[in-house]
C-alpha positions as CSV (number, residue, x, y, z in Angstrom):
1,X,-63.4,3.5,73.7
2,X,-65.4,5.2,76.4
3,X,-65.0,4.3,80.1
4,X,-67.8,2.2,81.6
5,X,-70.1,3.5,84.4
6,X,-68.1,1.5,87.0
7,X,-64.8,3.0,85.8
8,X,-66.3,6.5,85.9
9,X,-67.6,5.8,89.4
10,X,-64.1,4.7,90.6
11,X,-62.4,7.6,89.0
12,X,-64.8,10.0,90.6
13,X,-64.4,8.6,94.0
14,X,-60.6,8.7,93.6
15,X,-60.8,12.4,92.5
16,X,-63.0,13.2,95.5
17,X,-60.5,11.9,98.1
18,X,-59.0,15.0,99.5
19,X,-55.3,15.3,99.8
20,X,-54.4,15.9,103.4
21,X,-52.7,19.2,104.1
22,X,-49.2,18.6,105.6
23,X,-48.8,19.5,109.2
24,X,-47.1,22.8,109.7
25,X,-46.0,24.8,112.7
26,X,-46.0,28.5,113.2
27,X,-42.6,30.2,113.3
28,X,-41.5,31.5,116.7
29,X,-41.1,35.2,117.3
30,X,-37.4,34.7,117.3
31,X,-37.5,33.1,113.8
32,X,-39.7,36.0,112.6
33,X,-37.1,38.4,113.9
34,X,-34.4,36.5,112.0
35,X,-36.5,36.7,108.8
36,X,-36.9,40.5,109.4
37,X,-33.2,40.9,109.9
38,X,-32.6,39.0,106.7
39,X,-35.2,41.1,104.8
40,X,-33.6,44.4,105.7
41,X,-30.1,43.2,104.8
42,X,-31.0,41.3,101.6
43,X,-30.3,43.2,98.4
44,X,-32.9,43.6,95.8
45,X,-33.0,40.7,93.4
46,X,-32.8,41.4,89.6
47,X,-36.2,42.6,88.5
48,X,-37.5,42.9,92.1
49,X,-39.3,46.3,92.4
50,X,-41.6,45.8,95.4
51,X,-39.1,44.8,98.2
52,X,-39.8,47.9,100.3
53,X,-43.6,47.3,100.0
54,X,-43.2,43.7,101.0
55,X,-41.2,44.7,104.0
56,X,-44.0,47.0,105.0
57,X,-46.6,44.3,104.6
58,X,-44.4,41.9,106.7
59,X,-44.3,44.5,109.6
60,X,-48.1,45.2,109.4
61,X,-48.8,41.5,109.6
62,X,-46.3,40.5,112.2
63,X,-46.3,43.5,114.5
64,X,-49.9,44.8,114.0
65,X,-51.8,41.6,113.1
66,X,-53.5,43.0,110.0
67,X,-55.2,40.8,107.5
68,X,-53.2,41.0,104.2
69,X,-56.0,43.0,102.5
70,X,-56.1,45.4,105.4
71,X,-52.3,45.8,105.2
72,X,-52.3,46.4,101.4
73,X,-55.0,49.1,101.9
74,X,-53.5,50.7,105.0
75,X,-53.4,54.5,104.7
76,X,-50.9,56.5,106.8
77,X,-53.1,59.6,106.4
78,X,-56.0,58.1,108.4
79,X,-54.5,58.7,111.9
80,X,-56.9,59.8,114.6
81,X,-56.8,63.6,114.9
82,X,-57.3,63.8,118.7
83,X,-54.0,64.0,120.6
84,X,-55.4,61.5,123.2
85,X,-55.7,58.9,120.4
86,X,-52.4,59.3,118.8
87,X,-51.1,56.2,116.9
88,X,-54.7,55.0,116.2
89,X,-55.4,54.5,112.6
90,X,-58.7,53.9,110.8
91,X,-58.9,50.7,108.8
92,X,-61.6,49.2,106.6
93,X,-61.6,45.5,107.4
94,X,-63.5,42.5,106.3
95,X,-66.9,43.1,104.9
96,X,-66.2,46.8,104.8
97,X,-66.3,47.1,108.6
98,X,-64.3,50.0,110.0
99,X,-62.1,49.8,113.1
100,X,-59.3,51.6,114.8
101,X,-56.0,49.9,115.3
102,X,-52.9,51.0,117.3
103,X,-49.7,51.1,115.3
104,X,-46.6,51.9,117.2
105,X,-44.4,54.9,116.2
106,X,-41.6,52.6,115.4
107,X,-43.6,50.7,112.8
108,X,-44.9,54.0,111.3
109,X,-41.3,55.2,111.1
110,X,-40.3,52.1,109.2
111,X,-43.3,52.5,106.8
112,X,-42.5,56.1,106.1
113,X,-38.8,55.3,105.6
114,X,-39.9,52.9,102.8
115,X,-42.4,55.4,101.3
116,X,-45.4,53.3,102.1
117,X,-48.4,54.0,99.9
118,X,-51.6,51.9,99.9
119,X,-52.7,49.6,97.1
120,X,-49.2,49.3,95.5
121,X,-48.9,45.6,95.6
122,X,-51.2,42.5,96.0
123,X,-51.5,39.4,98.1
124,X,-50.1,37.0,95.4
125,X,-47.0,39.1,94.9
126,X,-46.4,39.1,98.7
127,X,-47.1,35.4,99.0
128,X,-44.5,34.7,96.2
129,X,-42.0,37.1,98.0
130,X,-42.4,35.2,101.3
131,X,-42.0,31.8,99.5
132,X,-38.8,33.0,97.9
133,X,-37.5,34.3,101.3
134,X,-38.4,31.0,102.9
135,X,-36.4,29.2,100.2
136,X,-33.4,31.5,100.5
137,X,-33.3,31.0,104.3
138,X,-33.7,27.2,103.9
139,X,-36.5,27.2,106.4
140,X,-37.9,23.7,107.2
141,X,-40.8,22.6,105.0
142,X,-43.0,22.2,108.1
143,X,-42.5,25.9,109.2
144,X,-45.3,28.0,107.8
145,X,-44.4,31.4,106.2
146,X,-47.3,33.0,104.3
147,X,-49.1,36.3,104.6
148,X,-51.8,35.0,107.0
149,X,-49.1,33.2,109.1
150,X,-47.9,36.6,110.3
151,X,-51.4,37.5,111.6
152,X,-51.7,34.1,113.4
153,X,-48.3,34.6,115.0
154,X,-49.3,38.1,116.2
155,X,-52.5,36.7,117.8
156,X,-50.7,33.7,119.4
157,X,-47.9,36.0,120.8
158,X,-50.5,38.4,122.2
159,X,-52.4,35.6,123.9
160,X,-49.3,34.0,125.4
161,X,-48.3,37.5,126.7
162,X,-51.6,37.7,128.5
163,X,-53.8,39.8,126.4
164,X,-57.4,38.9,127.3
165,X,-59.4,37.1,124.6
166,X,-62.1,39.8,124.3
167,X,-59.4,42.5,123.8
168,X,-57.6,40.4,121.2
169,X,-60.9,39.9,119.4
170,X,-61.3,43.7,119.0
171,X,-57.7,44.1,118.0
172,X,-58.0,41.5,115.3
173,X,-61.4,42.8,114.2
174,X,-63.3,39.5,114.7
175,X,-67.0,39.6,115.1
176,X,-67.1,36.3,117.1
177,X,-64.8,35.4,119.9
178,X,-64.8,31.8,118.7
179,X,-62.8,32.9,115.6
180,X,-60.2,34.5,117.8
181,X,-60.0,31.3,119.9
182,X,-59.1,29.4,116.7
183,X,-56.2,31.8,116.0
184,X,-54.6,31.2,119.3
185,X,-54.8,27.5,119.7
186,X,-51.0,27.3,119.7
187,X,-50.9,29.2,122.9
188,X,-52.3,26.1,124.6
189,X,-48.8,24.6,124.2
190,X,-47.4,26.8,126.9
191,X,-50.2,25.5,129.2
192,X,-49.4,21.9,128.3
193,X,-45.7,22.4,129.3
194,X,-46.6,24.5,132.4
195,X,-49.1,22.0,133.8
196,X,-47.8,18.7,132.3
197,X,-50.9,16.5,132.6
198,X,-50.2,13.1,134.1
């Protein structure tokens, strides 16, 4: 027996109601450091072949603020050749836009130590890795830990540390400053605590 028109209409409305995304919070820099300490002390799990690559992606997201696709494609050989611009690397970002990013010597050393090569893993594999790490560390459900979380944490930390919004916009590779402003909304928390509106 086929459903009536009214039954179809009700079912369609029910299916259209969006599930609300649960509220989550960004991890603190301290928590991200604890995750990093765990990553470098954690032995490879059986069948796990990309741990070193995932550690590199973690650093490129957390310490440099790269998008996951930018991190996956990051090439160590694209360092600026002028001595005045040492530690600047050329990236191909969103919509094939090119930009230069600063990557500290400490991060480069960690990447080289792990034999970093571009395009050796993918975003889904990294997402699954972070999900597994979150489970192993028993992080609260409301604490976000995903590839893009690392970029958002980087942006928020830079904003709280006083980096001007137009500079942060360039660092993140945003074409509009309004996009950058969305990333750093959590930095308003420090102002709420500092000024305590009455």
